[in-house]
N, C-alpha and C positions, 0 to 999 in steps of 0.2 A: 561332524558339523552340528552346531548347537541348534536348539529350537529357534524357529523364526529367523534363521540365518539369511534367508532370501529377502527379509523385510527391511534390512538395513543397507547401507551404502559402503560397507567395508570389505566386500568380497569380490564383486564383479570388477572388470576393467574400469578405471576411472572415467574414461571417455564415454563408455556406454552407460554406466550408472548415473553419472552427473547429467548427461543430456536427457535421458529418458525420465529422470526425476524432475528436471526443470521444465520439460515440455508441457505436462499437464498444468503446471502453475502458470506458464505463459498463456496457454489457451484459455484457462479459467479467468485470468485477469483481463485478457482481451474481451472475453465474453461479457465480463462485468462492465467494461467501458461501453461496449455497444448497447448493453442493457440500459445503462444510465441515459444514453442518448435517446433510446426508444421511449423511455419514461418521459423525458422532456417533450418529445414530439407529440405524445398522446395528450398530455396536459395542454400544450400550446394549441393544438388543433381542435380539441373537443371542448375546451373551456374558454380559452382566449389569452390575449397577451398579458393581461394583468395577473392571471393565475400562473402563467409561466414565470412572470417576474417574481411572484411571491415565492415560488419554489426555488427560483434562482437566488433570491435574496437570502434564503436559508442555507444555501449550498456551502458557503465558506465556513459557516459555523459548524454544520454537521460534519464537514470534512475533518475538522480537528479531532472529533470524537472517533471517526473511522480510523484515522491514523494512530490514535492512542490504542485502539483495539488491535489493529494489525501489528503495530510495533511491540506492544506488550505481549502479544501472542508469540511473535517470532523470538523475542528476547527470553521469555520464560521457557520456551520449548528447547532452548539450548541445553539446559540441564538434563531434560528428558532424553535428548539425543545422545548425550555423552554416556548416560547410564545404559542406554540400549547398546551402544557400541562396545561398552565394557561388559555387556551381558549381566549386569546387576539388575535383574528384573524386579526385585522387591523395591529397590530405591526408585527405579523407573516409574513404577506404578504409583508410588507415594508422590513423586514429583508431579505426575499428571493430575492426580487428585488435588494436590495442594493448590495448584494454580487454577484449576476449575473453581474451587471454593473461593479463592482469593478474588478472582475477577468477577464472580457472581456478586460478591459483597461490594466490590469497588464500583461496578457498573450500576448497581442499584443506588448507591450514594450519588454518583454522577447524574443519574436520571432525575433524582429529586432536585438536585441543584439546577440542572439545565431546565427543568420544567418551569421553575419559578423565575429564573434570571433571563430567560430568552427574550422577553419584551425589552428589557434594558439593553441587552446586547444588540438587538435589532435597531434600537434608537441610536446607539453609539456608531453603528455601521451606516447611519443616515439612510435608513430604509424609507422610501417614499410613503407618504400617509395613505395614499389610495390602495396600497397593497399590504399595509401593516397588519390589518386584522387577519387576512388569510395567511400571512407569513407566521404570525404568532400561533394560529390554530395548527398549521402544518407542523411546527416545531413541538408543540405540546403533545401531539399524537406521536411524533417521532420519539420523543423522550420517554413516553409511556412504554414504548417497546424497545428501549435501549438495551435492556438485559438480553434480549434475543440476538441483537446485532453483535454484542460483545461476546456472548457465548458461542455463537456460530464461528466467529473469527478465532477464538481460543481453541475450540474443538478442531478447526481446520489446521491450526498450528500444531496440535498434537498429532493429527494424522500425518502431517509432513515430517514431524520429528520421528515417527515410527517408520518412515520411508514409504508411506502410502499416499502419495500426492494425487493419485487418480481419484480417490474417494471425494476430496473437496471439490474436484472438478465436476464430477457427476452431480453432486449436491448443488453446486452453484448453477449449473445448467438447469436443473430441475426448478430451483427457487426463482431463477430469472424468468423462465418461461411462465411459471405460475404467477409471478408478479405482473407480467405484461397482461395476461388474461384477466387477473383481478383488477388491474387498472382500467382495462377496456370496459369491464362490467360495472365497476363502482363509479368511474368517472363518466363514461358514456351512457351506460344502461340505467344506473340509479341516480345519475346527476348529482353526485356528492361533491363534485368539484375538487378543490385542493385537498379537502379532508379525505376524499375517496382515494386519492393517490397515496396519502400518508398511511391510511388504514391498510391498503393493499400491500405496501412495503412491510409493515409490521407483521401482517398475517403470513406473508411468504417467508420472511426471515424467521418467524416463530416456528413454523412447520419444519423448515430446514434445520433449525437448531435442535429441535426435539429428535428428529431422525438422526442427526449427527451424534447426539448424546447416546442414543440407544446403540448405534453401531460401535462407538468408541468403547462403551462399557463392555460390550460383548467381545471386542477385540482384546481389551486388556485382560479379560477373564481367561483368555487362552494362554497367557504367560503364567505358567504354574510356579508357585513359590510355596515353600513349606511353612514359613513363618507368617504371622498375621501382618498385613500391610496397614501402616498408619495412613489415615485419610488426610491428615494435615501435619506438616512438619515445619516448625518455625525456622530451623536453620536453612531448609530449602527455600522457604519464602524469602528470607533475607538475601540469599545468594541470587535468586531469580529476579528480585527487585533491582539489584545492582546491575544486572545485565539488561533488564527490560527498559530502564529509564533511558540509557543511551540509545537503545533500539527505537524507542518511541520518538526521541529527538531526531534520529536519522530518518525515520519514515515520514516525519513531519516537515523535514527541511524543505522538500519540494513545494508542498502546499503552503507553508508559511512564507517561503520566499516569493511565491506567486502572489500571495495576498498582500505582502508588504510592498512589492515592486509595482503592484497595480495602482497604488496611490500616485506613483511617479508617472504612470501612463495617463492617469485622469487629466493631468494638466494639458494634454495635447488634444482634448476634446472627445466627444462621445463616439464619433466615427472611428477615430484611432483606437479607442477602447474596444469597440465592437470587433475591429480587425484583429487586435491583440488577443482578445478572448477566443476568437476562432483559432488563432495560431496555438494558443495554450491547449485548446481541446485536442488539436492534432498532436501536439507534443505529448499529452497524457497517453495517447494511444501508442505513440512510437517508443516511449520509454518503458513500456510494459515488459518486453523481453529482457531488457537490461536489468531492471529491478528484480524480476523473477529469477534470473540467473544468479544474481547476487544473493538472494534469499536461499536458493538451492545450495550455493557454495557455503552458506552458513551452516546448514544442516549437515552437509557433507563433511565439513571440518569438524563439527562437534562429534559426530559418530566416529570418525577415524582417530581423533585424539583420544576419545574414550576407549577405543580399541587398541591404543598404543601404536598407531600406524601413521606418524606424522609425514612420512615420505609420500603417502598417498595424497595428502593435502597438497603438496607441491605438484604432483602429477595432475591432480584435479584443477589446480590453479592454471596450469598451462593449457589444459583443455578448455577451460572457461574463456581464456583469451581468444581462442579460435572461434568459439560460439559468438562472443561479442563482436569480433571483427566481421564475421559473416553477416550478422544482423546489421552492423553499421554500414557495410557496403550496400546492402539491400535498401536501407533507409535513405542513404545518399541518393541512390537512383530514383527512388520514389519522390523525394522532396524536390529534386531538380527537374524531373521530367514530367511528373503528373500533378504538380501543385495546383494547377488551374481547376481541373475537374474536382479534385478533392476539396479545395477551399470553397468552391461554388456550392457545396452542400450546406455550408454555414452562412456564407455571404454572397449575395448576388453581385456579379461583377459590374453590371450596368446600374444597379440600384445605389451603390455607394462606392465611388472610385477610391476615396480615401481609405475606407475600411478594407476593401479588397487589396489595395496596395500595401497597407500596413500588415495585414495578415500574411500576404505573400512574402514580404520582406523578412518577417520574423521566421516563418516556417522554412524558407529556403536557407536562411543563414543558420538556424539552429540545427537543421538537418545534417549539416556538415560535421557536427560535433557530438552526436549521440554516443559515439564510441567512448568519448571521455567519461560520460556518465556510467557506461558499462564497466570501464576499467576501475572506476571508483567503487562501483557496487560490488564487484567480485572481491576486491581487496578489502573493503569494509566487511564483506561477508566472512572472510577468514578471521579477522580480528574479533568480530562479534561471535562467531562460532567457537572461538577459543576462550571467550570470556575476557579478552584483553580490551577493556572498555575506555581507558583514559585517553589514549592517543586517538582512538576511533571517534570519541565524542568531540575532542578538540578539533579534529580535522573537519567534522561536519559543521561545527559552529563557525569555523573560519570560512567555510564555503558559504554559509548563510550571510555572514558579515560582509564578504566581498560583493555578493550579489546585491544586497540591499544598499550598501554604501555607494557603489558605482552608479546604481540606478538613481538613487536620490540626489547625489551630489553632482554627478557629471551630465546626466541627461538634460537638465535645464540649461546647461551651457552649450553642449555640443549636439543635442538633439536626441530623439527617441531611440536611435540606433544604439546608443550607449547602453540601453537596457538590454538589448540583444547580446552585446559583448560581455556583459556582466555574468551571464549564465555559464558559458563554457569556462570563463576565468575561475569561477567558484568551483566548478567540477574539477578542473585541472589541479587547482591548489589542494583540494581535498584528496585527490588521487595521489599526488606526489608525497604528501605527508604520510598517508596510510601505507604507500608502497615502501618508502624508506624505513618505516617501522617494521613492516613485514620482512624486509631484508635483514633486519637485526636478528630475527629468530626468537625474540623474547616472548612472542605469543605462544610458542610451544610449551613454555613453562607455566602457562595459565590454566592448565587442565583443572577443572573444578572438582574433580572427584577426589 
């Protein structure tokens, strides 16, 4: 048995290795969602409604950059996973170093651009004048620390590529708790308002990124190779970019779809928008296990193809269906039986009947179809892990097109419920396209090594 054999996903039974690899990712992502909610509660309660609105006005813009970081990290780590599976440790280390350097440069460039264009973007988003100053300040501080956010996500992707998904979980819990305490101190104690919330986020992400970097460097040093390892390889960079771009698109589909369909919701009034926003918040929680299982399937596929074990990918795929169906049944029960107390956390039933009814309608309907997203996620995960990106990217673009087109063209005629229907329609189309391509077996020939 070779060195670090227990660190990858090529040896243990597929059911055990895939489930216990995905579980920390699911817990970590759920923790991140709860942390985001806590952050909003602190600002809203300690500063006021306008401050909460200023942070909220920045959310759709910052989400794009978060998705770029997450998608880029997942895509770039595919190559690292395949080298680990093949036990090519020299190339694996070069791959990890190459993408750390690449994303450090890329995030710095994005930070400079974002710092200067954020006022214009906020104007295009029709941000109210009374919160514009705070929103600009929040984003400027956020972009000043963008390097930390990017590097933390890239480092987390490298840990996952090495089969160490528990490390990002522990670091995420640490940084989230730190951020909450920093928020309470800077927003409540020092009265720094919106700026305090932004500074707290940058500091927490910065500390987590530095700790992650130190741990990863020590971990990589344990993979002993005789030849000198190149810190940057152009061929790996080009290959990684080809995989990362579709991965970024796939990770952004959900947030972009929500952003574009929200304009269709706006025509039904602010109360309907408030209810829809509450439903979207609940959706973002519910889809976490589906997305995380798909990401785990990507790493599982990459490592086993690198090890020359495509049959394990099929086995893992069947296991992933069981995981998705189990979560899907649980979420159906939650959305149909407990929607009132859950939705009341966001919208008071007596305060706005329209908002509560809209949120209830969306959450109960979409709760029936979360498995569709899960099936799409695990099938996309195989194609992404294999580096088979063309059909995978096409399927996700069709998903986005269906969601936006149905919402924009049909809802003005037949009502807001058509926006609900557009979501599972897009998921189902994406899944069917990816599934039929998976069945061809062409993805097995895309091994990047």
